C-alpha positions in Angstrom: 38.5 -14.3 -12.5 36.3 -12.3 -14.8 33.7 -10.4 -12.8 32.6 -7.3 -14.6 29.8 -4.8 -14.7 28.6 -3.8 -18.1 25.8 -1.7 -19.5 23.6 -2.8 -22.4 24.0 -1.5 -25.9 22.2 1.7 -27.3 23.9 3.9 -24.7 23.2 6.9 -26.8 19.4 6.3 -26.3 19.6 6.3 -22.5 19.4 9.2 -20.2 22.5 9.8 -18.1 23.7 12.4 -15.6 27.0 12.6 -17.5 27.6 15.5 -19.9 27.8 14.4 -23.6 31.2 16.1 -23.8 32.7 13.7 -21.2 34.3 10.6 -22.9 33.0 7.2 -21.9 35.5 4.8 -20.2 36.5 2.0 -22.6 34.5 -0.6 -20.6 31.3 1.3 -21.6 32.1 2.0 -25.3 29.9 -0.9 -26.4 29.1 -1.0 -30.1 25.4 -0.7 -30.9 23.9 -3.9 -32.4 21.4 -1.8 -34.4 18.4 -3.4 -32.7 16.3 -1.1 -30.6 15.8 -1.9 -26.9 12.5 -1.1 -25.2 13.0 2.1 -23.3 11.1 0.8 -20.3 13.6 -2.0 -19.9 17.1 -0.5 -19.9 18.6 2.6 -18.3 22.2 3.8 -17.8 24.0 4.9 -14.7 27.6 5.0 -15.5 29.1 7.5 -13.0 30.6 4.6 -11.0 33.3 3.9 -13.6 34.3 7.4 -14.5 37.6 9.0 -13.4 37.5 10.4 -9.9 37.4 14.0 -11.1 34.3 13.4 -13.2 32.7 11.4 -10.4 33.1 14.4 -8.1 31.5 16.7 -10.7 28.6 14.3 -11.0 28.2 14.0 -7.3 28.2 17.8 -6.9 25.6 18.2 -9.6 23.3 15.5 -8.1 23.7 17.0 -4.6 22.7 20.5 -5.8 19.8 19.0 -7.6 18.3 16.9 -4.9 19.3 18.3 -1.5 17.2 20.7 0.5 18.5 24.3 0.7 18.5 24.2 4.5 21.7 22.7 6.0 21.4 19.9 8.5 23.0 22.0 11.3 20.4 24.7 10.7 17.1 22.7 10.5 15.2 21.8 13.6 12.4 19.8 12.1 12.5 16.0 12.0 12.2 14.6 8.4 10.5 11.3 7.7 10.9 9.8 4.2 8.0 7.7 2.8 7.8 5.9 -0.6 6.2 8.2 -3.2 4.5 5.7 -5.6 3.3 2.1 -6.0 2.1 -0.5 -3.7 4.7 0.2 -1.1 3.5 3.8 -0.8 -0.2 2.8 -0.4 0.6 0.1 2.2 2.8 2.5 4.1 0.0 5.1 4.4 -2.4 2.3 5.4 0.0 1.2 8.2 0.2 4.8 9.5 -3.6 5.2 9.4 -4.0 1.9 11.4 -1.6 3.5 14.0 -3.7 6.7 14.1 -1.1 8.6 12.2 -2.7 10.5 9.4 -0.6 11.9 6.6 -2.0 15.3 5.6 -1.0 16.3 2.1 -2.5 19.6 0.9 -1.7 18.9 -2.7 -1.2 15.3 -4.1 1.5 16.7 -6.4 3.5 18.1 -3.5 6.4 16.0 -2.1 6.1 17.3 1.5 3.3 16.7 4.0 2.7 16.5 7.7 1.3 14.2 10.4 -0.7 16.4 12.7 -0.3 13.9 15.6 3.5 14.3 15.4 4.5 17.9 15.9 7.7 19.3 14.3 7.8 16.5 11.8 7.8 16.7 8.0 7.0 13.9 5.7 8.9 13.8 2.4 7.7 11.5 -0.4 10.7 10.1 -2.2 11.7 7.1 -4.3 12.8 4.3 -1.9 16.4 4.4 -3.1 16.5 8.2 -2.7 15.2 7.8 0.9 18.3 5.6 1.7 20.6 8.1 -0.1 19.2 11.1 1.7 19.4 9.4 5.1 23.1 8.9 4.4 23.4 12.5 3.3 21.7 13.8 6.4 18.7 15.2 4.5 16.3 12.8 6.2 16.2 11.4 9.8 13.8 8.5 9.4 12.4 6.5 6.5 10.4 3.4 5.4 11.9 1.3 2.6 12.2 -2.3 1.6 15.0 -4.3 3.1 16.3 -5.0 -0.4 16.6 -1.3 -1.1 18.2 -0.7 2.2 20.8 -3.4 1.6 21.5 -2.4 -2.0 21.9 1.4 -1.5 22.9 1.4 2.2 25.7 -1.0 1.5 26.3 -1.7 5.1 26.9 1.9 6.1 27.2 2.2 9.9 25.3 5.5 10.0 22.1 3.6 9.0 20.2 1.7 11.6 17.2 -0.5 11.4 14.6 0.5 13.9 11.9 -2.1 13.0 12.7 -5.0 10.7 9.3 -6.4 10.0 6.4 -4.0 9.2 4.3 -6.7 7.7 4.0 -5.7 4.0 6.1 -5.5 0.9 7.1 -9.2 1.2 9.3 -10.4 -1.6 12.7 -12.1 -2.2 15.7 -11.2 -4.3 16.3 -14.3 -6.3 18.3 -15.6 -9.3 16.3 -17.0 -12.1 17.3 -18.9 -15.2 15.4 -20.3 -18.3 13.6 -23.6 -17.7 14.7 -25.0 -21.1 17.7 -25.4 -23.4 21.1 -25.8 -21.6 19.4 -24.9 -18.3 16.8 -27.6 -18.4 18.6 -29.9 -15.9 20.1 -27.1 -13.8 18.2 -26.8 -10.5 20.7 -25.3 -8.1 23.2 -22.5 -7.8 26.1 -24.9 -7.5 25.1 -26.7 -10.7 24.9 -23.3 -12.5 28.4 -22.3 -11.3 29.9 -25.6 -12.6 28.5 -25.4 -16.1 31.4 -25.6 -18.6 29.8 -23.0 -20.9 31.0 -20.1 -18.7 34.5 -19.0 -19.6 36.5 -15.7 -19.5 35.6 -15.3 -23.2 31.9 -16.2 -22.8 30.9 -15.5 -19.2 27.4 -16.0 -17.6 25.4 -12.8 -18.3 23.1 -11.6 -15.5 20.7 -8.8 -15.9 19.8 -7.0 -12.7 19.2 -3.7 -11.0 21.1 -4.8 -7.9 24.7 -3.8 -8.9 26.0 -3.9 -5.4 24.4 -7.1 -4.0 24.5 -9.1 -7.3 28.3 -9.2 -7.9 29.0 -9.8 -4.2 26.5 -12.7 -4.1 27.9 -14.4 -7.3 31.5 -14.0 -6.1 30.7 -15.4 -2.7 29.1 -18.4 -4.4 32.1 -19.3 -6.5 31.2 -17.8 -9.9 34.5 -17.0 -11.7 33.2 -15.8 -15.0 30.2 -13.6 -14.9 29.1 -10.2 -16.2 26.3 -8.0 -15.1 24.0 -5.8 -17.3 22.4 -3.0 -15.5 18.7 -3.2 -16.1 15.6 -1.7 -14.6 12.1 -3.1 -15.3 10.8 -6.1 -17.3 13.9 -8.1 -16.6 12.0 -11.3 -17.3 12.3 -10.5 -21.1 16.1 -10.3 -21.1 16.8 -14.1 -21.5 14.2 -14.5 -24.3 15.7 -11.5 -26.1 19.2 -13.0 -25.9 20.5 -10.1 -23.8 21.2 -12.2 -20.7 21.4 -15.8 -19.5 19.9 -15.2 -16.1 18.2 -12.4 -14.1 18.5 -11.3 -10.5 15.3 -9.6 -9.5 12.6 -9.3 -6.8 10.1 -12.1 -6.8 6.8 -12.2 -4.9 4.7 -15.1 -6.1 6.9 -16.3 -8.9 4.0 -16.3 -11.4 5.6 -13.8 -13.7 8.8 -15.9 -13.9 6.8 -19.0 -14.8 4.8 -17.1 -17.5 8.1 -16.1 -19.1 9.6 -19.6 -18.9 12.0 -18.8 -16.1 12.6 -20.7 -12.9 14.2 -20.1 -9.5 16.9 -22.5 -8.3 18.1 -23.9 -5.0 20.4 -21.6 -3.2 19.5 -18.7 -5.6 17.7 -16.5 -3.0 20.0 -13.7 -2.0 17.7 -12.2 0.6 14.1 -12.1 1.9 12.6 -8.6 2.0 9.8 -6.6 3.5 9.1 -3.0 4.6 11.3 -1.7 7.4 11.7 1.4 9.5 15.2 2.8 9.3 16.9 5.9 10.8 20.1 7.9 10.6 22.2 6.9 13.6 23.8 10.3 13.9 20.4 12.0 14.1 19.2 9.6 16.8 22.3 10.2 18.9 22.5 13.9 18.6 18.9 15.1 18.4 16.5 14.3 21.3 13.5 15.3 19.1 14.4 12.6 16.6 14.6 10.0 19.3 11.3 11.1 20.8 9.6 10.9 17.4 11.2 7.6 16.6 10.1 6.1 19.9 6.4 7.2 19.4 6.3 5.9 15.8 7.9 2.6 16.9 5.6 2.1 19.9 2.5 2.8 17.7 3.8 0.3 15.1 4.7 -2.3 17.7 1.4 -2.1 19.4 -0.6 -2.3 16.2 1.5 -5.1 14.6 1.4 -7.2 17.8 -2.4 -6.9 17.8 -2.9 -8.1 14.2 -5.0 -11.3 14.1 -5.4 -11.3 17.9 -8.8 -11.4 19.6 -10.0 -10.8 23.2 -12.3 -13.6 24.5 -14.4 -13.0 27.5 -16.6 -15.6 29.3 -18.4 -16.1 32.5 -17.8 -19.3 34.6 -19.1 -20.6 37.9 -16.5 -21.5 40.5 -15.7 -21.6 44.2 -12.8 -19.2 43.9 -10.8 -17.2 41.4 -7.9 -19.7 42.0 -10.1 -22.7 41.2 -11.4 -21.1 38.0 -7.9 -20.2 37.0 -6.8 -23.8 37.5 -9.5 -25.0 35.1 -8.6 -22.4 32.5 -4.9 -23.0 32.6 -5.5 -26.8 32.2 -6.5 -26.0 28.5 -3.5 -25.4 26.2 -5.3 -22.8 24.1 -6.4 -20.6 27.0 -3.1 -19.4 28.3 -3.4 -15.9 26.8 -0.4 -13.5 26.4 0.8 -14.1 30.0 -2.1 -15.8 31.6 -5.9 -15.4 32.0 -7.4 -12.5 33.8 -9.9 -13.7 36.4 -12.3 -11.4 38.2 -15.5 -11.9 40.2 -18.9 -11.1 38.8 -21.2 -9.9 41.6 -24.8 -11.0 41.4 -27.7 -10.1 43.7 -29.9 -12.8 45.1 -32.6 -12.3 47.7 -31.1 -8.9 48.6 -27.6 -10.3 49.0 -24.6 -9.6 46.6 -22.4 -12.6 46.0 -19.7 -13.5 43.4 -21.6 -16.4 41.8 -19.6 -16.1 38.6 -16.1 -15.2 37.5 -15.2 -13.4 34.3 -12.3 -14.8 32.3 -10.5 -12.6 29.8 -7.8 -14.0 27.5 -6.1 -13.0 24.3 -6.0 -15.6 21.5 -4.6 -15.7 18.0 -7.1 -15.8 15.1 -6.0 -19.3 14.0 -6.8 -20.7 17.5 -10.0 -18.7 18.1 -12.7 -21.4 17.6 -10.7 -24.0 19.4 -10.3 -21.6 22.4 -14.0 -20.9 22.5 -14.8 -24.6 22.4 -12.4 -25.3 25.3 -13.9 -22.5 27.4 -17.4 -23.9 26.9 -16.2 -27.4 27.8 -14.9 -26.3 31.2 -18.1 -24.4 32.0 -17.7 -21.1 30.2 -20.9 -19.3 29.0 -21.8 -15.9 27.5 -18.6 -15.9 25.4 -17.8 -12.6 23.8 -15.2 -12.1 21.1 -13.7 -8.9 19.9 -10.7 -8.0 17.7 -7.8 -6.3 19.3 -6.5 -3.0 17.9 -3.3 -2.4 20.0 -1.2 -4.3 22.5 1.1 -1.9 24.3 4.0 -3.3 26.3 5.3 -1.7 29.5 8.5 -1.0 27.5 8.7 -1.7 23.7 11.4 -4.4 23.3 12.6 -2.9 20.0 13.1 0.5 21.7 15.3 -1.1 24.4 17.3 -2.9 21.7 17.7 0.4 19.8 19.0 2.3 22.8 21.4 -0.5 23.5 22.8 -0.2 19.9 23.1 3.5 20.3 24.8 3.1 23.7 22.3 5.5 25.2 
C-alpha cells in the first residue's frame, strides 16, 4: 500500500516554523519545477515528519509563542474561545446577541474581550484550529468551532467533549471532488474512483487537502491503496486544473464553486457533515465548578433560543361549555397539539352585572411552516380574535443536553 503525505514544490517560498538550519527529511526534499505557485494556495507545515528531537523543539517554540503566561493551575477565570474572523465569527456573535450575551470588546484589534452578563469569564478570539489546540493544552475551557475543525484537530482526544452539536450555522460538508471531464467523466462514485486502473504505486491518486488527519484515514477506510496527499490551504479548486492534483478534499456549502471550476462531487465522497458546535475541555468541567456553571448558563441560553427559532405562539378565543369540551375540539385538529398540548383558560365576561366565562382562551405553540394551517383549523372549530407572535425562548424544566453532559462526565 502506498499512502503518503507530501508537500507541494517550492518549499523554499513557504513560511515554516522550522529553522532553515534544520535539514528536511528525504520525503520533503521535492525538486522545484521552476513554476511559481500562487502564495495564497499553498503553505507548508512539515514538523510532523521531523525527527522526534526536532519535533520537540518546534513544539516548545510554538508553545512559548502562543500560550498565555498564566499557568492553568494559577488562573481562576473561565476562558471562552471564539472564531476571530470570517462568517463563522460574525454568526457566532449574532447567536450570542440573540441569547442576550453581548461580547464587549474595547478595541477591535484586541484578542481578548468580556461578556458582562457572565462574570469571571474572558473571551479569546482565535483561529478555529487554535481554539481546539488551546482547549487540548488547557489554555481555554470552552470554545465554538465547526465540527470539521473539531474532528481534524481534536483527532478523537477524550479530553474534548461536545456540549452542543448543532448551533444552527456554518453548515457545510467535507467532500471529495474530482474533475467532470477527461478520465473522470464516467466516474460517479467513490468505489468507481478507487477501482480506476490508473492508480499505481508509481502513479498514485493525488489529493489536495487541508485535512491531513481526516483525509488519509477516509481514503484508507474506503479501500484506496495508492494515494498521496498534498497539503494545501485555500483555492483548492484550482489544483486539478493546474495539474497539481487529481482530486480535492475540501469543505463544500452549495457546490457552486466546484461546478464553476469543472469539478463534481461523487457518491460516497462526503466524509462528514459540519456546522458550528460548542465544545469544552473535559478536565475543566470536572475539576472547576465555575466552568460547569458558565457552561450550563451558556448551554441553557443556546437551547432556549434555538428551540424557539421559527416557532410562534397562537392565541384565540373560543366559545364552549367547559374547558374540557374546548380542549377536545382543539385536540381533534392535528396541527393544534402544541409542544405538549393546548393551554385552555376561561375568559370572564360581564353581562347584566354578572361575570361568567363565556369564552375560553386557547394558547398553542406552532412551527412557522404550519402557522397558516393552524390558524385556519382554529377558525374552523370556532376560534376568533386570533393573535400570532414569534417566540424568543423556550426554556425546559431541565435542559436535555445538560443532563446528557452530566451523564458523560459521571457527575
